[in-house]
Residue frames relative to the residue before (quaternion, step in Angstrom):
aa qw qx qy qz dx dy dz
M 1.0000 0.0000 0.0000 0.0000 0.00 0.00 0.00
P 0.5087 -0.6540 0.4566 0.3241 3.62 -0.86 0.91
R 0.6734 -0.5220 0.3480 0.3912 3.53 -1.25 0.54
K 0.6590 0.5017 -0.3223 0.4584 3.60 0.93 -0.85
G 0.6268 0.5396 -0.3393 0.4481 3.59 1.04 -0.71
L 0.6411 0.5113 -0.3170 0.4766 3.57 1.03 -0.77
L 0.6410 0.5242 -0.3212 0.4595 3.57 1.01 -0.84
I 0.6551 0.5062 -0.3129 0.4656 3.58 0.91 -0.90
S 0.6519 0.5159 -0.3169 0.4566 3.59 0.92 -0.89
A 0.6574 0.5102 -0.3093 0.4603 3.58 0.95 -0.87
L 0.6676 0.4987 -0.3033 0.4622 3.58 0.94 -0.87
L 0.6565 0.5136 -0.3160 0.4532 3.59 1.01 -0.76
L 0.7097 0.4422 -0.2539 0.4862 3.60 1.11 -0.64
L 0.4724 0.7313 -0.4095 0.2727 3.59 1.23 -0.36
P 0.6243 0.5636 -0.3775 0.3876 3.68 0.88 -0.69
L 0.6082 0.5923 -0.3680 0.3793 3.62 1.03 -0.67
P 0.7115 0.4091 -0.2918 0.4911 3.67 0.70 -0.87
V 0.6130 0.5401 -0.3586 0.4515 3.60 1.06 -0.65
L 0.6193 0.5403 -0.3381 0.4584 3.59 1.03 -0.77
V 0.6747 0.4922 -0.3007 0.4607 3.58 0.87 -0.94
V 0.6650 0.4951 -0.3072 0.4672 3.60 0.89 -0.90
S 0.6195 0.5602 -0.3457 0.4277 3.60 1.03 -0.73
L 0.5949 0.5714 -0.3630 0.4335 3.59 1.15 -0.52
F 0.6260 0.5391 -0.3396 0.4497 3.59 1.21 -0.41
V 0.6717 0.5526 -0.2749 0.4098 3.57 1.18 -0.64
G 0.4427 0.6742 -0.5194 0.2822 3.54 -0.98 0.87
V 0.6584 -0.5032 0.3766 0.4141 3.55 -1.28 0.29
Y 0.6955 0.4130 -0.2515 0.5315 3.57 1.04 -0.82
S 0.2906 -0.8035 0.4990 0.1447 3.58 -0.40 1.22
I 0.0385 0.7613 -0.6450 0.0540 3.55 -0.88 1.07
D 0.5193 -0.6631 0.4414 0.3096 3.56 -0.82 1.00
P 0.5362 -0.6552 0.4224 0.3238 3.64 -0.83 0.93
L 0.6341 0.5258 -0.3413 0.4528 3.61 1.01 -0.73
T 0.6236 0.5268 -0.3333 0.4718 3.56 1.09 -0.68
V 0.6397 0.5198 -0.3214 0.4662 3.57 0.98 -0.83
L 0.6574 0.4983 -0.3100 0.4727 3.59 0.95 -0.86
S 0.6351 0.5188 -0.3249 0.4710 3.58 1.03 -0.75
M 0.6378 0.5233 -0.3212 0.4650 3.57 1.03 -0.79
L 0.6449 0.5118 -0.3187 0.4696 3.58 0.99 -0.81
A 0.6638 0.5060 -0.3059 0.4579 3.57 0.91 -0.92
K 0.6689 0.4936 -0.3053 0.4645 3.57 0.95 -0.84
R 0.6367 0.5300 -0.3313 0.4516 3.58 0.98 -0.82
I 0.6952 0.4675 -0.2717 0.4737 3.60 1.07 -0.73
F 0.8220 0.3015 -0.1208 0.4678 3.59 0.75 -1.07
D 0.8103 0.0898 -0.0358 0.5780 3.63 1.11 -0.52
P 0.0011 0.8695 -0.4938 0.0026 3.60 0.64 1.09
S 0.7105 0.4809 -0.2697 0.4372 3.61 1.12 -0.48
G 0.5480 0.6459 -0.3918 0.3592 3.62 1.22 -0.20
T 0.6258 -0.5252 0.4129 0.4026 3.55 -1.33 0.13
T 0.3321 -0.7507 0.5440 0.1738 3.56 -1.20 0.59
P 0.3558 -0.7553 0.5103 0.2062 3.63 -0.90 0.89
W 0.6650 0.4740 -0.3045 0.4902 3.60 1.24 0.01
P 0.6598 -0.5177 0.3521 0.4155 3.62 -1.17 0.41
E 0.5799 -0.6100 0.4184 0.3414 3.55 -1.09 0.73
V 0.5845 0.5906 -0.3731 0.4128 3.58 1.13 -0.61
Y 0.5747 0.5780 -0.3808 0.4366 3.60 1.13 -0.53
E 0.6356 0.5285 -0.3200 0.4629 3.57 0.99 -0.87
T 0.6577 0.5145 -0.3095 0.4549 3.56 0.94 -0.89
I 0.6732 0.5044 -0.2998 0.4499 3.57 0.88 -0.94
V 0.7312 0.4464 -0.2535 0.4493 3.58 0.77 -1.03
F 0.8173 0.3221 -0.1470 0.4546 3.59 0.70 -1.06
N 0.7573 0.3592 -0.2192 0.4995 3.61 1.12 -0.42
I 0.7304 0.3531 -0.2314 0.5369 3.59 1.24 -0.27
R 0.7727 0.3676 -0.2135 0.4715 3.59 0.57 -1.12
M 0.6788 0.5280 -0.3172 0.3998 3.60 0.77 -0.98
P 0.6984 0.4392 -0.3123 0.4709 3.67 0.72 -0.86
R 0.6278 0.5359 -0.3390 0.4515 3.57 1.07 -0.68
I 0.6658 0.4936 -0.3019 0.4710 3.58 0.93 -0.87
L 0.6576 0.4960 -0.3131 0.4728 3.59 0.96 -0.80
L 0.6115 0.5270 -0.3494 0.4756 3.59 1.11 -0.63
A 0.6292 0.5133 -0.3291 0.4821 3.58 1.04 -0.75
L 0.6350 0.5425 -0.3297 0.4402 3.58 0.99 -0.81
V 0.7273 0.4091 -0.2597 0.4861 3.60 0.72 -1.02
G 0.6135 0.5467 -0.3508 0.4490 3.59 1.11 -0.59
G 0.6374 0.5142 -0.3204 0.4761 3.56 1.03 -0.77
I 0.6123 0.5334 -0.3374 0.4762 3.56 1.08 -0.74
A 0.6688 0.5231 -0.3061 0.4304 3.57 0.83 -1.00
L 0.7286 0.4504 -0.2563 0.4479 3.57 0.73 -1.06
S 0.7048 0.4685 -0.2832 0.4512 3.60 0.87 -0.88
V 0.6636 0.4847 -0.3105 0.4777 3.60 0.95 -0.80
S 0.6118 0.5308 -0.3446 0.4745 3.57 1.05 -0.72
G 0.6661 0.5049 -0.3040 0.4570 3.58 0.89 -0.90
A 0.6640 0.5091 -0.3076 0.4532 3.58 0.91 -0.91
S 0.6912 0.4788 -0.2907 0.4567 3.59 0.88 -0.92
L 0.6705 0.4896 -0.3090 0.4639 3.60 0.96 -0.79
Q 0.6236 0.5263 -0.3461 0.4630 3.59 1.02 -0.70
G 0.6483 0.5102 -0.3154 0.4689 3.56 1.07 -0.69
I 0.6887 0.4866 -0.2833 0.4567 3.56 0.85 -0.97
F 0.7390 0.4025 -0.2253 0.4910 3.58 0.91 -0.92
R 0.3167 -0.7748 0.4900 0.2434 3.59 1.30 -0.17
N 0.5956 0.5305 -0.3482 0.4925 3.53 1.07 0.84
P 0.3408 -0.7805 0.4855 0.1972 3.62 -0.50 1.12
L 0.6419 0.5301 -0.3279 0.4464 3.61 1.24 -0.21
V 0.4751 0.6578 -0.4437 0.3805 3.57 1.28 0.07
D 0.0790 -0.7853 0.6105 0.0661 3.57 -1.04 0.75
T 0.7682 -0.4229 0.2483 0.4116 3.53 -1.35 0.06
Y 0.7336 0.4522 -0.2306 0.4518 3.58 1.15 -0.52
I 0.3666 0.7732 -0.4655 0.2258 3.59 1.24 0.20
L 0.6776 0.5035 -0.2927 0.4490 3.60 1.13 -0.53
G 0.6093 -0.5867 0.3453 0.4066 3.60 1.25 0.16
V 0.3782 0.7593 -0.4673 0.2489 3.57 1.29 0.07
S 0.6692 0.5074 -0.3165 0.4411 3.60 0.88 -0.86
A 0.6525 0.5069 -0.3177 0.4652 3.57 0.98 -0.83
G 0.6571 0.5021 -0.3069 0.4711 3.57 0.99 -0.82
A 0.6648 0.4955 -0.3035 0.4695 3.56 0.93 -0.89
G 0.6347 0.5315 -0.3251 0.4571 3.58 1.03 -0.77
L 0.6384 0.5176 -0.3194 0.4717 3.56 1.01 -0.81
G 0.6649 0.5051 -0.3034 0.4589 3.58 0.93 -0.89
A 0.6553 0.5053 -0.3123 0.4666 3.58 0.95 -0.85
A 0.6428 0.5219 -0.3234 0.4582 3.58 0.97 -0.83
L 0.6273 0.5266 -0.3309 0.4687 3.58 1.01 -0.77
G 0.6763 0.4988 -0.2948 0.4549 3.58 0.92 -0.91
I 0.6849 0.4846 -0.2852 0.4634 3.58 0.92 -0.92
A 0.7333 0.4544 -0.2411 0.4445 3.59 0.90 -0.94
Y 0.8399 0.2439 -0.0784 0.4784 3.58 0.85 -0.95
F 0.7893 0.2370 -0.1511 0.5458 3.63 1.15 -0.35
P 0.1342 0.8474 -0.5074 0.0802 3.61 0.91 0.83
G 0.6941 0.4974 -0.2834 0.4365 3.59 1.10 -0.55
I 0.6169 0.5410 -0.3465 0.4547 3.59 1.25 -0.13
P 0.4105 -0.7288 0.4833 0.2583 3.63 -0.54 1.10
G 0.8363 0.2017 -0.1604 0.4839 3.56 -0.94 0.90
S 0.4139 0.7358 -0.4658 0.2652 3.59 1.23 0.04
V 0.6452 0.5253 -0.3308 0.4454 3.60 0.95 -0.83
Q 0.6873 0.4849 -0.2861 0.4589 3.57 0.84 -0.98
S 0.6802 0.5017 -0.2980 0.4436 3.58 0.88 -0.95
L 0.6882 0.4700 -0.2852 0.4734 3.58 0.87 -0.93
S 0.6303 0.5321 -0.3353 0.4552 3.58 1.01 -0.76
F 0.6641 0.4980 -0.2978 0.4715 3.58 0.90 -0.93
A 0.6821 0.4959 -0.2906 0.4521 3.58 0.87 -0.96
M 0.6967 0.4639 -0.2839 0.4678 3.59 0.90 -0.86
G 0.5725 0.5642 -0.3816 0.4563 3.59 1.15 -0.48
F 0.6775 0.4643 -0.2819 0.4960 3.56 0.98 -0.86
T 0.6069 0.5518 -0.3543 0.4492 3.58 1.05 -0.71
A 0.6440 0.5174 -0.3173 0.4657 3.57 0.97 -0.84
F 0.6508 0.5188 -0.3204 0.4523 3.59 0.94 -0.86
F 0.7039 0.4568 -0.2820 0.4650 3.59 0.78 -0.98
T 0.5975 0.5384 -0.3622 0.4711 3.59 1.12 -0.57
T 0.6448 0.5166 -0.3106 0.4700 3.57 0.95 -0.89
Y 0.6868 0.4893 -0.2878 0.4540 3.58 0.84 -0.97
T 0.6572 0.5098 -0.3107 0.4600 3.58 0.99 -0.83
V 0.6531 0.5087 -0.3121 0.4662 3.58 0.95 -0.86
A 0.7004 0.4878 -0.2712 0.4448 3.58 0.97 -0.87
K 0.6242 0.5811 -0.3466 0.3906 3.58 1.10 -0.64
S 0.0779 0.7862 -0.6051 0.0986 3.54 -0.88 1.01
K 0.8472 -0.0317 -0.0275 0.5297 3.55 -0.77 1.11
G 0.7314 -0.4572 0.2294 0.4510 3.53 0.97 0.93
E 0.7083 0.4049 -0.2586 0.5173 3.60 1.25 0.01
T 0.2078 -0.7611 0.6020 0.1232 3.55 -1.26 0.49
P 0.1856 -0.8093 0.5485 0.0989 3.60 0.11 1.24
V 0.6221 -0.5754 0.3895 0.3608 3.54 -1.13 0.72
I 0.6722 0.5005 -0.3097 0.4492 3.59 0.84 -0.92
S 0.6298 0.5263 -0.3339 0.4635 3.59 1.08 -0.69
L 0.6330 0.5263 -0.3305 0.4616 3.59 1.03 -0.75
V 0.6466 0.5181 -0.3194 0.4599 3.57 0.97 -0.85
L 0.6911 0.4732 -0.2821 0.4680 3.58 0.83 -0.98
A 0.6413 0.5122 -0.3251 0.4699 3.58 1.00 -0.80
G 0.6300 0.5345 -0.3307 0.4561 3.59 1.04 -0.74
V 0.6333 0.5205 -0.3223 0.4735 3.57 1.03 -0.79
I 0.6604 0.5125 -0.3030 0.4575 3.58 0.94 -0.92
V 0.6884 0.4794 -0.2849 0.4638 3.58 0.83 -1.01
T 0.6237 0.5344 -0.3378 0.4597 3.59 1.01 -0.77
A 0.6602 0.5031 -0.3055 0.4666 3.58 0.93 -0.89
L 0.6606 0.5165 -0.3073 0.4499 3.59 0.94 -0.89
F 0.7080 0.4473 -0.2704 0.4750 3.58 0.79 -0.99
S 0.6149 0.5371 -0.3480 0.4607 3.60 1.08 -0.62
A 0.6328 0.5209 -0.3276 0.4700 3.58 1.06 -0.74
L 0.6495 0.5016 -0.3132 0.4780 3.58 0.98 -0.83
L 0.6234 0.5297 -0.3326 0.4693 3.58 1.06 -0.74
S 0.6429 0.5233 -0.3229 0.4566 3.59 0.97 -0.81
I 0.6274 0.5306 -0.3332 0.4624 3.58 1.03 -0.76
I 0.6591 0.5026 -0.3082 0.4670 3.57 0.93 -0.92
K 0.6558 0.5089 -0.3115 0.4624 3.59 0.94 -0.86
F 0.6296 0.5504 -0.3364 0.4330 3.58 1.04 -0.76
F 0.7663 0.3614 -0.1890 0.4964 3.59 0.98 -0.85
T 0.5424 0.6306 -0.4001 0.3847 3.61 1.25 0.05
E 0.5506 -0.6100 0.4581 0.3389 3.56 -1.07 0.77
S 0.6452 -0.5772 0.3443 0.3634 3.55 -1.11 0.75
E 0.6455 0.5256 -0.3346 0.4416 3.60 0.96 -0.80
K 0.6984 0.4423 -0.2680 0.4947 3.57 0.93 -0.88
L 0.5872 0.5821 -0.3661 0.4270 3.58 1.12 -0.64
A 0.6120 0.5474 -0.3490 0.4517 3.59 1.04 -0.73
G 0.6396 0.5242 -0.3185 0.4634 3.57 1.06 -0.75
V 0.6341 0.5238 -0.3236 0.4679 3.57 1.04 -0.79
V 0.6677 0.5037 -0.3004 0.4585 3.57 0.88 -0.97
Y 0.6582 0.5041 -0.3162 0.4611 3.60 0.92 -0.87
W 0.6372 0.5254 -0.3309 0.4566 3.59 0.98 -0.81
M 0.6570 0.5251 -0.3132 0.4411 3.58 0.97 -0.84
M 0.6288 0.5436 -0.3396 0.4402 3.61 1.16 -0.48
G 0.4264 -0.7146 0.4542 0.3180 3.58 1.18 -0.46
S 0.1870 0.7789 -0.5757 0.1639 3.56 -0.74 1.05
L 0.2908 -0.7407 0.5804 0.1730 3.55 -1.19 0.65
A 0.3892 0.7354 -0.4657 0.3012 3.57 1.25 0.39
V 0.2764 0.7407 -0.5520 0.2650 3.54 0.56 1.21
T 0.3742 -0.7467 0.5124 0.1998 3.56 -1.16 0.54
G 0.8471 0.2041 -0.1473 0.4680 3.53 -1.09 0.78
W 0.6726 -0.5246 0.3816 0.3561 3.49 -1.43 -0.11
G 0.4528 0.7335 -0.4281 0.2715 3.60 1.24 -0.27
P 0.7002 0.4611 -0.2953 0.4581 3.64 0.67 -0.99
L 0.6342 0.5205 -0.3339 0.4641 3.59 1.03 -0.74
G 0.6667 0.5061 -0.3024 0.4559 3.57 0.96 -0.84
Q 0.6445 0.5276 -0.3200 0.4514 3.57 1.13 -0.62
T 0.8016 0.3572 -0.1543 0.4538 3.56 0.87 -0.95
A 0.6070 0.6110 -0.3640 0.3545 3.62 0.98 -0.77
P 0.6637 0.4973 -0.3469 0.4381 3.68 0.79 -0.80
L 0.6545 0.5083 -0.3187 0.4602 3.61 0.96 -0.80
I 0.6500 0.5111 -0.3163 0.4650 3.57 0.98 -0.84
L 0.6746 0.4981 -0.3026 0.4530 3.58 0.91 -0.87
V 0.6118 0.5263 -0.3507 0.4752 3.60 1.08 -0.64
G 0.6692 0.4964 -0.2969 0.4664 3.57 0.89 -0.93
F 0.6482 0.5139 -0.3171 0.4638 3.57 0.99 -0.84
A 0.6383 0.5327 -0.3325 0.4452 3.59 0.95 -0.83
V 0.6414 0.5217 -0.3249 0.4591 3.59 0.99 -0.83
V 0.6832 0.4714 -0.2928 0.4747 3.60 0.83 -0.96
F 0.6340 0.5390 -0.3354 0.4417 3.59 0.96 -0.82
L 0.6915 0.4729 -0.2811 0.4682 3.58 0.91 -0.88
M 0.7419 0.3927 -0.2162 0.4986 3.59 1.14 -0.58
R 0.3590 0.7805 -0.4708 0.2007 3.59 1.21 0.13
W 0.6362 0.5043 -0.3528 0.4652 3.62 1.06 -0.55
R 0.6138 0.5298 -0.3475 0.4710 3.59 1.15 -0.56
I 0.5905 0.5486 -0.3680 0.4637 3.59 1.11 -0.59
N 0.5924 0.5585 -0.3565 0.4583 3.58 1.08 -0.69
V 0.6863 0.4742 -0.2832 0.4732 3.56 0.91 -0.94
L 0.6512 0.5159 -0.3176 0.4570 3.60 0.95 -0.85
S 0.6420 0.5359 -0.3290 0.4386 3.59 1.07 -0.65
M 0.5729 0.5890 -0.3780 0.4266 3.59 1.26 -0.17
G 0.6180 -0.5088 0.3591 0.4798 3.57 1.24 -0.44
D 0.6391 -0.5754 0.3547 0.3671 3.56 -1.14 0.64
E 0.6830 0.4949 -0.3042 0.4428 3.58 0.81 -0.95
E 0.6588 0.4984 -0.3098 0.4707 3.59 0.93 -0.86
A 0.6512 0.5165 -0.3182 0.4559 3.59 0.98 -0.84
K 0.6465 0.5081 -0.3187 0.4714 3.58 0.98 -0.82
A 0.6437 0.5322 -0.3206 0.4469 3.57 1.00 -0.81
L 0.6992 0.4387 -0.2572 0.5025 3.58 1.18 -0.56
G 0.6193 -0.6093 0.3179 0.3797 3.57 1.27 0.32
I 0.4684 0.6731 -0.4456 0.3591 3.59 1.24 0.32
N 0.3463 -0.6854 0.5981 0.2295 3.56 -1.05 0.82
V 0.2933 -0.8260 0.4540 0.1601 3.55 0.11 1.35
G 0.6907 0.4961 -0.2928 0.4371 3.58 0.77 -1.01
R 0.6848 0.4896 -0.2872 0.4570 3.56 0.88 -0.96
D 0.7075 0.4688 -0.2792 0.4492 3.58 0.76 -1.02
R 0.6334 0.5193 -0.3367 0.4644 3.58 1.00 -0.77
F 0.6544 0.5143 -0.3165 0.4551 3.59 0.93 -0.86
I 0.6450 0.5251 -0.3283 0.4478 3.59 0.94 -0.85
V 0.6743 0.4828 -0.2998 0.4715 3.59 0.90 -0.89
L 0.6483 0.5097 -0.3181 0.4677 3.59 0.96 -0.84
L 0.6515 0.5139 -0.3125 0.4624 3.58 0.99 -0.82
A 0.6538 0.5019 -0.3118 0.4727 3.59 0.95 -0.85
S 0.6355 0.5249 -0.3207 0.4667 3.58 1.02 -0.81
T 0.6660 0.4994 -0.2956 0.4687 3.57 0.93 -0.91
L 0.6163 0.5484 -0.3421 0.4497 3.59 1.02 -0.78
M 0.6756 0.4934 -0.2963 0.4607 3.58 0.86 -0.95
V 0.7138 0.4665 -0.2685 0.4482 3.56 0.75 -1.07
S 0.6620 0.5055 -0.3137 0.4559 3.60 0.89 -0.89
A 0.6431 0.5285 -0.3274 0.4472 3.58 0.96 -0.85
F 0.7101 0.4487 -0.2721 0.4696 3.59 0.87 -0.89
V 0.6611 0.5156 -0.3139 0.4457 3.57 0.87 -0.93
S 0.6175 0.5805 -0.3517 0.3975 3.59 1.03 -0.71
V 0.7612 0.3313 -0.2057 0.5182 3.62 1.12 -0.51
A 0.7811 0.3501 -0.1719 0.4876 3.61 1.13 -0.51
G 0.4909 -0.6432 0.4559 0.3707 3.60 1.17 -0.26
I 0.6699 -0.5114 0.3719 0.3890 3.55 -1.33 -0.12
I 0.0015 -0.7830 0.6189 -0.0622 3.55 -0.61 1.23
G 0.1825 -0.8527 0.4864 0.0542 3.54 -0.36 1.26
W 0.7630 0.4532 -0.3139 0.3376 3.49 -1.53 -0.02
I 0.5753 0.6037 -0.4048 0.3752 3.63 1.03 -0.53
G 0.7039 0.4703 -0.2670 0.4605 3.56 0.87 -0.95
L 0.6655 0.4813 -0.3006 0.4849 3.58 1.22 -0.35
V 0.7477 0.4356 -0.2224 0.4492 3.57 0.82 -1.04
V 0.6756 0.5426 -0.3214 0.3819 3.59 0.79 -0.99
P 0.6721 0.4760 -0.3375 0.4559 3.68 0.76 -0.82
H 0.6108 0.5389 -0.3464 0.4653 3.61 1.06 -0.71
T 0.6563 0.5190 -0.3096 0.4517 3.56 0.91 -0.93
V 0.6505 0.5203 -0.3129 0.4563 3.56 0.96 -0.88
R 0.6638 0.4916 -0.3132 0.4686 3.59 0.89 -0.88
M 0.6373 0.5264 -0.3244 0.4598 3.57 1.05 -0.75
L 0.6895 0.4875 -0.2829 0.4549 3.59 0.90 -0.92
L 0.7647 0.3794 -0.1922 0.4841 3.56 0.93 -0.92
G 0.3574 -0.7667 0.4704 0.2513 3.57 1.22 -0.37
T 0.7045 0.3926 -0.2697 0.5261 3.58 1.11 0.61
P 0.3383 -0.7250 0.5551 0.2276 3.61 -1.14 0.60
D 0.3598 0.7617 -0.4730 0.2579 3.60 1.30 0.15
N 0.3451 -0.7847 0.4825 0.1802 3.57 -0.45 1.22
R 0.5059 0.6345 -0.4356 0.3895 3.60 1.19 -0.17
V 0.7483 0.2800 -0.1947 0.5690 3.59 1.18 -0.49
V 0.5956 0.5868 -0.3695 0.4054 3.60 1.08 -0.65
V 0.6602 0.5271 -0.3228 0.4267 3.61 0.91 -0.87
P 0.7290 0.4092 -0.2893 0.4664 3.68 0.64 -0.90
V 0.6622 0.4877 -0.3241 0.4675 3.61 0.97 -0.73
S 0.6010 0.5387 -0.3562 0.4709 3.60 1.10 -0.62
A 0.6140 0.5425 -0.3440 0.4586 3.58 1.03 -0.77
S 0.6756 0.5014 -0.2887 0.4569 3.56 0.93 -0.93
L 0.7153 0.4357 -0.2635 0.4787 3.60 0.80 -0.98
G 0.5998 0.5542 -0.3607 0.4505 3.59 1.09 -0.60
A 0.6396 0.5144 -0.3159 0.4760 3.56 1.02 -0.83
V 0.6552 0.5088 -0.3076 0.4661 3.58 0.96 -0.89
F 0.6445 0.5428 -0.3195 0.4335 3.58 0.90 -0.95
L 0.7290 0.4300 -0.2618 0.4638 3.58 0.76 -1.00
M 0.6156 0.5296 -0.3609 0.4585 3.62 1.03 -0.62
V 0.6703 0.4820 -0.2992 0.4784 3.59 0.92 -0.87
A 0.6362 0.5257 -0.3293 0.4587 3.59 0.98 -0.82
D 0.6685 0.4819 -0.3052 0.4772 3.58 0.98 -0.79
D 0.5857 0.5556 -0.3690 0.4605 3.59 1.09 -0.63
L 0.6671 0.4881 -0.2943 0.4797 3.57 0.95 -0.89
A 0.6472 0.5495 -0.3245 0.4170 3.58 0.94 -0.89
R 0.7782 0.3328 -0.1826 0.5003 3.59 1.01 -0.72
S 0.7373 0.4102 -0.2469 0.4767 3.59 1.19 0.24
V 0.6126 0.5954 -0.3655 0.3696 3.63 1.10 -0.47
A 0.7876 0.1599 -0.0954 0.5873 3.59 1.20 -0.35
S 0.6424 -0.5242 0.3896 0.4009 3.55 -1.30 0.19
F 0.7121 0.3073 -0.2224 0.5908 3.57 1.30 -0.26
E 0.5268 -0.6566 0.4475 0.3019 3.55 -1.23 0.44
L 0.3013 -0.7370 0.5808 0.1693 3.56 -0.94 0.95
P 0.5347 -0.5745 0.4870 0.3832 3.61 -1.14 0.47
V 0.4834 -0.6980 0.4403 0.2920 3.59 -0.77 0.98
G 0.5684 0.5984 -0.3802 0.4175 3.59 1.18 -0.48
V 0.6022 0.5435 -0.3499 0.4687 3.57 1.17 -0.58
I 0.6541 0.5135 -0.3091 0.4615 3.58 0.97 -0.88
T 0.6726 0.4945 -0.3156 0.4511 3.61 0.83 -0.90
T 0.6445 0.5082 -0.3254 0.4696 3.59 1.08 -0.65
L 0.6613 0.5131 -0.3051 0.4542 3.58 0.93 -0.90
V 0.6978 0.4256 -0.2640 0.5121 3.59 1.10 -0.66
G 0.7163 0.5047 -0.2652 0.4023 3.56 0.82 -1.03
A 0.6655 0.5311 -0.3242 0.4121 3.59 0.86 -0.89
P 0.6942 0.4432 -0.3062 0.4773 3.67 0.77 -0.85
F 0.6479 0.5210 -0.3302 0.4470 3.58 1.01 -0.77
F 0.6451 0.5035 -0.3235 0.4751 3.58 1.01 -0.74
L 0.5991 0.5434 -0.3528 0.4705 3.58 1.10 -0.65
Y 0.6221 0.5306 -0.3306 0.4713 3.58 1.04 -0.77
L 0.6597 0.5145 -0.3151 0.4481 3.58 0.89 -0.91
L 0.7121 0.4691 -0.2631 0.4512 3.56 0.89 -0.92
K 0.7609 0.4032 -0.2091 0.4633 3.58 0.88 -0.95
L 0.7731 0.3717 -0.2068 0.4705 3.57 0.66 -1.09
R 0.7227 0.4019 -0.2499 0.5037 3.57 1.07 -0.65
G 0.3722 -0.7672 0.4603 0.2471 3.58 1.24 -0.16
G 0.6614 -0.5253 0.3091 0.4371 3.56 1.13 0.59
S 0.4126 0.7455 -0.4569 0.2554 3.62 1.22 0.09
A 0.5224 0.6334 -0.4250 0.3812 3.59 1.19 -0.31
W 0.6899 0.4422 -0.2858 0.4968 3.58 1.09 -0.60
K 0.6475 0.5402 -0.3224 0.4300 3.55 0.96 -0.83
């Protein structure tokens, strides 16, 4: 197998060992050998007696495991969205939130936290719905004479983001201080969710969106050549672009609705993949970005819940890691990761 093929295979398999190691990490110390024994027993002998305290089972399988899997699918959502949007917009500085999804989701979450705190699932539902509302508003504003030029989508995204951010500021201004703290914490991004419920709500939507982008990754290559070239090759530019944008929005809205706004993954990971593989070909960039995105967010969450006696918002960790690394890509590599 060629060297690049081995590298791709290794990167695609990397999330598995990272997932297992992440089970060792936490404030409550459990011996790694015990964790491995628990995993083996859960797989091969789930009905037998256990030689370890029952609280270990609760910590590993009901607290850490769903959280780690949420980080895995969330990393897939953000990185694949970033890779596909950078291809479609033909701009390496595009990230997952350019269409206003984060601003819309933030507005929805603020509404749920401030005005519907007693209704179960109100924050997640409103955040998801407003994320999609922001996307469709952006797409409608950008559409002209049956077409949606890339530059119009970018400008419409900026406008919608500004509008929804202003509405969010108004809500924060009139929100009680106790509830305002909840809004601010949500905006920082966190995977501190309990149980399997949030994962069950968001994972199916993310996997559907990922499947769509994965199947259309060669079309993203064609769309990245420009509208006229894509049309000349028989691509329905408007339809295919809308499908990819919709799939991207589905993934991001689903994840943001349960975890808040976590930045930099969709910007940094695709760049890293192109740098490692030396190609902008989305047929390999998309799946490898999914793998590295999952690894990035799992490791960031490990740091968030282990570097201090209290838990840091994971969005803070991704920013502290992502911003300097992106500066390295831009300055020291001279932008060659995109070229």
